[in-house]
C-alpha positions as CSV (number, residue, x, y, z in Angstrom):
1,M,-55.1,-43.0,114.5
2,F,-55.9,-46.0,112.9
3,D,-53.8,-48.4,110.0
4,Q,-54.6,-46.9,107.1
5,S,-55.8,-48.8,104.0
6,P,-53.3,-49.5,101.4
7,T,-55.8,-48.3,98.7
8,G,-55.6,-44.9,101.0
9,R,-59.3,-45.1,100.9
10,R,-61.3,-44.4,103.4
11,L,-65.3,-45.5,104.6
12,G,-66.5,-42.5,106.4
13,A,-68.7,-43.3,108.9
14,E,-72.2,-42.0,108.4
15,W,-71.7,-39.2,112.1
16,E,-69.2,-37.3,110.2
17,S,-69.9,-34.3,107.6
18,H,-71.8,-34.7,104.9
19,N,-73.1,-32.6,102.3
20,R,-76.2,-33.6,101.3
21,T,-78.8,-36.7,101.5
22,F,-80.2,-38.0,98.3
23,M,-83.2,-39.9,98.3
24,S,-85.7,-41.5,95.6
25,W,-89.5,-40.8,94.9
26,P,-91.3,-44.3,94.6
27,A,-92.7,-44.9,91.4
28,L,-93.9,-48.1,91.2
29,E,-97.6,-49.0,91.4
30,S,-96.8,-52.5,90.4
31,V,-95.4,-52.6,94.0
32,W,-96.8,-50.5,96.1
33,K,-100.2,-50.9,94.3
34,R,-103.2,-48.5,96.3
35,D,-100.4,-47.5,98.9
36,L,-98.2,-45.9,96.4
37,R,-100.0,-42.7,97.7
38,Y,-99.4,-42.9,101.1
39,I,-95.4,-44.6,100.8
40,R,-94.7,-40.8,99.0
41,D,-96.6,-39.4,102.1
42,D,-94.2,-40.9,104.0
43,I,-90.9,-40.6,102.4
44,A,-92.2,-36.6,101.8
45,R,-92.0,-36.5,105.3
46,V,-88.8,-38.0,106.3
47,A,-87.6,-35.8,103.6
48,R,-88.8,-32.6,105.1
49,A,-87.9,-33.3,108.2
50,I,-84.4,-33.9,107.2
51,A,-84.1,-30.4,105.4
52,D,-84.8,-28.8,108.6
53,Y,-80.8,-30.0,109.2
54,E,-79.0,-30.8,106.0
55,Y,-79.5,-30.3,102.1
56,V,-82.0,-33.0,101.1
57,V,-81.7,-34.1,97.0
58,M,-84.8,-36.1,96.1
59,L,-84.6,-38.3,92.7
60,A,-87.6,-38.6,90.9
61,R,-88.8,-39.3,87.1
62,P,-89.0,-36.4,85.2
63,D,-92.1,-36.6,84.7
64,Q,-93.1,-37.3,88.1
65,A,-90.6,-34.5,89.4
66,D,-93.6,-32.0,89.8
67,A,-95.4,-34.2,91.9
68,A,-92.9,-34.9,94.1
69,Q,-92.0,-31.2,94.7
70,R,-95.0,-30.0,95.8
71,A,-94.9,-33.2,98.2
72,C,-91.3,-32.3,99.7
73,G,-91.5,-28.4,99.5
74,R,-89.4,-26.0,98.8
75,Q,-86.8,-26.7,101.2
76,V,-86.3,-29.8,98.7
77,E,-84.0,-29.7,95.7
78,V,-86.1,-32.1,93.3
79,V,-83.4,-33.5,90.7
80,P,-85.2,-35.0,87.1
81,L,-83.8,-38.5,87.1
82,P,-85.0,-42.0,86.0
83,V,-86.0,-44.1,89.3
84,D,-87.8,-47.2,90.5
85,D,-88.6,-47.1,94.4
86,L,-87.4,-45.1,97.5
87,W,-84.3,-47.7,98.6
88,A,-81.5,-44.9,97.7
89,R,-79.3,-46.6,100.5
90,D,-79.3,-49.4,98.0
91,T,-79.2,-48.0,94.8
92,V,-77.0,-44.3,95.1
93,P,-73.2,-45.0,94.9
94,V,-71.3,-45.7,98.3
95,F,-69.1,-43.0,98.4
96,V,-65.4,-43.5,99.8
97,E,-62.7,-40.7,100.2
98,Q,-59.3,-41.1,98.5
99,Q,-56.4,-38.6,99.2
100,G,-59.1,-35.8,99.8
101,I,-61.4,-36.7,96.6
102,V,-64.9,-38.4,96.6
103,I,-65.4,-41.8,94.9
104,G,-68.8,-42.9,94.1
105,V,-68.7,-47.0,93.7
106,D,-71.6,-48.3,91.8
107,F,-71.9,-51.9,93.2
108,N,-74.1,-53.4,90.5
109,F,-77.7,-53.0,91.6
110,N,-79.1,-55.8,90.6
111,G,-82.9,-55.9,92.7
112,W,-81.9,-58.3,95.7
113,G,-80.7,-61.0,94.0
114,N,-82.9,-60.6,90.9
115,K,-86.3,-60.5,93.7
116,Q,-87.7,-57.4,91.6
117,V,-86.9,-55.6,88.3
118,H,-85.5,-52.3,88.6
119,D,-84.6,-51.4,85.3
120,N,-83.9,-47.7,86.4
121,D,-83.0,-48.7,89.5
122,A,-79.8,-50.5,87.9
123,Y,-78.4,-47.4,86.5
124,V,-79.1,-44.7,89.2
125,A,-75.8,-45.3,90.9
126,R,-74.3,-44.5,87.2
127,N,-76.2,-41.8,86.3
128,L,-76.5,-39.5,89.4
129,L,-72.4,-39.6,89.5
130,Y,-73.0,-38.3,85.8
131,Q,-75.2,-35.9,87.0
132,F,-73.5,-34.4,90.1
133,Q,-70.1,-34.4,88.1
134,I,-68.9,-37.1,90.6
135,R,-65.7,-39.1,90.3
136,G,-67.3,-42.8,89.9
137,E,-66.0,-46.4,89.8
138,Q,-67.6,-49.9,89.2
139,A,-67.2,-51.7,92.3
140,P,-65.9,-55.7,91.3
141,L,-68.6,-57.3,93.1
142,I,-72.9,-56.8,93.7
143,A,-73.9,-55.3,96.7
144,E,-76.2,-52.5,97.8
145,G,-75.3,-50.0,100.4
146,G,-77.6,-51.8,103.4
147,S,-75.3,-54.2,103.7
148,F,-72.6,-52.1,105.2
149,E,-72.0,-50.4,108.6
150,T,-68.5,-49.1,109.6
151,D,-66.8,-47.2,112.1
152,G,-65.2,-44.6,109.7
153,Q,-62.0,-46.0,111.5
154,G,-61.4,-49.3,109.4
155,T,-63.8,-52.3,110.4
156,L,-67.0,-53.1,108.5
157,L,-69.8,-55.1,109.5
158,V,-71.6,-57.6,106.8
159,T,-74.6,-59.7,107.0
160,E,-73.1,-63.2,105.1
161,S,-76.3,-63.7,103.9
162,S,-77.2,-60.6,102.0
163,V,-72.9,-60.4,100.0
164,F,-71.8,-63.9,100.4
165,N,-74.4,-65.2,98.5
166,A,-75.5,-66.7,94.9
167,N,-77.4,-64.4,93.8
168,R,-75.3,-61.7,93.8
169,N,-71.8,-63.0,93.9
170,P,-72.4,-66.4,92.3
171,G,-68.7,-68.5,92.0
172,K,-66.9,-65.9,95.0
173,D,-66.2,-67.7,98.5
174,R,-65.9,-65.5,101.6
175,D,-62.3,-64.3,100.9
176,R,-62.4,-63.0,97.8
177,I,-65.3,-60.9,98.7
178,E,-63.6,-60.2,102.0
179,F,-60.5,-59.2,99.6
180,E,-63.2,-56.8,96.9
181,L,-64.7,-55.3,100.2
182,K,-61.2,-54.4,101.7
183,Q,-59.6,-53.2,98.0
184,T,-63.0,-51.5,97.4
185,L,-64.2,-49.5,100.4
186,G,-61.1,-49.3,102.1
187,V,-61.2,-50.7,105.1
188,T,-59.0,-52.8,106.8
189,K,-61.4,-55.6,108.9
190,V,-63.9,-57.8,108.2
191,I,-66.8,-58.9,110.9
192,W,-69.1,-60.9,109.2
193,L,-72.5,-61.5,110.6
194,A,-74.7,-64.9,109.2
195,G,-77.7,-62.9,108.8
196,V,-80.9,-64.3,107.6
197,Y,-81.0,-65.6,104.1
198,G,-84.2,-65.6,102.0
199,E,-86.9,-64.7,104.4
200,D,-86.2,-60.8,103.7
201,I,-85.9,-58.7,99.8
202,T,-82.6,-58.0,101.0
203,D,-81.5,-61.2,103.0
204,A,-81.2,-59.7,105.9
205,H,-79.4,-56.0,105.7
206,V,-77.0,-55.4,108.8
207,D,-78.6,-51.5,109.2
208,S,-81.5,-53.3,110.1
209,L,-79.3,-55.5,112.4
210,V,-76.4,-53.5,114.1
211,R,-74.7,-49.7,114.1
212,F,-72.1,-48.1,115.1
213,V,-72.8,-45.4,117.5
214,A,-69.0,-44.3,118.3
215,P,-65.8,-46.2,117.4
216,G,-65.8,-49.5,119.5
217,V,-69.8,-48.7,120.5
218,V,-72.6,-50.9,118.8
219,L,-76.7,-50.7,119.4
220,L,-77.9,-54.0,118.6
221,D,-81.7,-54.9,117.2
222,T,-83.2,-56.6,120.3
223,A,-86.8,-58.6,120.5
224,F,-89.2,-56.9,122.8
225,P,-89.4,-59.0,125.6
226,G,-91.2,-62.0,126.0
227,M,-91.4,-62.7,122.0
228,P,-90.9,-66.3,121.0
229,A,-87.6,-66.8,118.8
230,D,-87.6,-66.7,115.2
231,S,-84.8,-66.9,112.5
232,W,-84.7,-62.7,112.7
233,S,-84.1,-63.2,117.0
234,R,-81.8,-66.1,116.3
235,A,-79.8,-63.6,114.4
236,A,-79.3,-60.8,116.7
237,D,-77.9,-63.4,119.1
238,Q,-75.6,-65.1,116.5
239,A,-74.2,-61.4,115.9
240,R,-74.1,-60.8,119.5
241,M,-71.8,-63.2,120.4
242,V,-69.6,-63.1,117.2
243,L,-69.4,-58.6,118.6
244,S,-68.8,-60.0,121.8
245,N,-65.8,-61.6,120.8
246,S,-64.8,-59.6,117.7
247,T,-62.5,-56.7,118.0
248,D,-61.9,-53.7,115.6
249,A,-59.3,-52.2,113.0
250,M,-58.4,-50.6,116.3
251,G,-57.4,-53.9,118.5
252,R,-60.7,-52.3,120.9
253,P,-63.1,-54.9,121.8
254,L,-66.7,-54.0,120.7
255,R,-69.7,-52.3,123.4
256,I,-72.7,-53.7,122.5
257,I,-75.9,-51.8,123.7
258,D,-79.2,-53.3,123.4
259,L,-81.6,-51.5,121.2
260,P,-85.0,-53.1,122.0
261,Q,-87.9,-53.3,119.5
262,P,-91.4,-52.0,120.4
263,D,-94.3,-54.3,121.5
264,P,-95.5,-55.4,117.9
265,Y,-99.4,-55.6,119.8
266,K,-99.0,-51.3,120.7
267,V,-97.3,-50.8,117.0
268,S,-99.5,-48.5,114.7
269,A,-100.5,-50.5,111.4
270,Y,-98.6,-53.6,112.5
271,D,-98.6,-56.4,110.1
272,D,-96.3,-59.7,109.9
273,D,-93.7,-58.5,106.9
274,M,-93.2,-54.6,109.1
275,V,-89.6,-54.0,110.1
276,T,-90.2,-52.7,113.5
277,T,-86.2,-52.0,114.1
278,Y,-85.2,-49.1,116.0
279,A,-81.5,-49.8,113.9
280,N,-82.4,-48.6,110.4
281,F,-82.2,-44.6,112.0
282,Y,-80.4,-42.0,110.4
283,I,-77.3,-39.7,111.6
284,A,-77.5,-36.6,109.5
285,N,-75.7,-33.2,110.4
286,D,-76.7,-31.7,113.5
287,A,-80.0,-34.4,114.4
288,V,-80.7,-38.8,114.0
289,F,-83.9,-39.7,112.5
290,L,-85.2,-42.7,114.3
291,P,-88.1,-44.5,113.8
292,E,-91.4,-44.2,115.8
293,F,-94.0,-47.2,116.0
294,G,-96.8,-45.9,118.4
295,D,-95.5,-47.9,121.3
296,R,-94.9,-44.9,123.1
297,K,-92.7,-46.9,126.0
298,A,-90.3,-48.1,124.0
299,D,-90.5,-45.3,121.4
300,R,-89.0,-43.0,124.4
301,R,-86.7,-45.4,125.4
302,A,-85.2,-45.9,121.8
303,R,-85.6,-41.7,121.6
304,D,-83.5,-41.7,125.1
305,I,-80.8,-44.7,123.8
306,L,-79.8,-42.5,120.6
307,Q,-79.8,-39.3,123.0
308,E,-77.1,-40.5,124.8
309,H,-75.3,-41.7,122.2
310,F,-75.0,-38.4,120.3
311,P,-75.8,-35.9,123.2
312,Q,-74.9,-33.2,120.8
313,R,-77.9,-34.1,117.9
314,D,-81.5,-33.8,117.7
315,I,-83.4,-36.8,118.3
316,V,-86.0,-37.1,115.9
317,P,-88.6,-39.6,116.1
318,V,-90.7,-39.5,112.7
319,R,-93.4,-41.8,111.5
320,I,-93.0,-44.2,108.7
321,D,-95.4,-47.1,109.0
322,V,-96.1,-47.9,105.5
323,I,-92.3,-47.8,104.4
324,A,-92.0,-49.9,107.3
325,A,-94.9,-52.3,106.8
326,G,-92.8,-52.1,102.7
327,G,-90.0,-53.5,104.8
328,G,-87.5,-50.6,105.5
329,G,-86.9,-47.9,107.1
330,I,-85.6,-44.1,107.6
331,H,-82.0,-45.8,106.7
332,C,-83.2,-47.9,103.9
333,S,-84.2,-44.6,102.0
334,T,-81.5,-42.2,102.5
335,H,-78.0,-42.3,101.6
336,D,-75.4,-39.8,102.8
337,L,-73.1,-37.7,100.7
338,P,-69.7,-36.8,102.8
339,G,-68.3,-33.4,102.7
340,R,-68.7,-30.3,104.1
341,P,-72.5,-29.5,104.2
342,A,-73.9,-27.9,101.2
343,D,-75.4,-24.1,101.2
């Protein structure tokens, strides 16, 4: 058993039981322009796939709820709630447990450091907590759910670029931010990775770089062999160095397993902004949902790696070309609520 946080809180691992998955119906024509209909197709496809395994709630603007329901099908519950975009991982509260009670923490979403205006998404966390009558609180710092990766046993992985950044937390040093993360999330050890400042809208969220698949075991996004070094591959190399010299909250060394990207020349609909990491997968009840990019060999290799670590779960590939071209993945578009599965 890991040493419990003095706060009595615990941030659970994603492979633990989910009550449901929250998602959001994209609404911003100013962001998606002519691709809005296609990004909605991707989101509906992800929602339908997850709904085969656990309860899915799609948040949608009241005037768009009927259209979202038609696209997602009857197995998905559409709840009218003002949203702007699809990034539920970052706008929905981060859920922790304390004395058997789920608490939703509002991390004060500010459009990833005020890079975009999200007037509705700034209030999604508090509105959702009110709508679903979940106990909530406001965090003392600004961050997004994609900033955090945990083993459920007290270890938190974070990129400095996405949290220790003046566009989120001006005037706070890293020690102060770490203290606030420990108090708020109930973790006991924070492992800081450098990340990448300013080259994507999230400032390099950890959930596209490295993910736990079990306590002491992480999958690390790695570039396709032979590709020239860039800021992203250098960030992965730095993460490997830090992780290989770190122990988790229980003192275990970390086992690092490469999760290679596809060949960019074999990726369907590839463009320069496309996120082609397999690390942005989502672990649901009895299944893992994995991006599929069109490089058959690489897609199959990623499925095999995930299947090895989740032998009791189905590995479900989902095409997300427009989501990926928009800078995200399946994990970015989903957010799990811990607890007994909903009926």
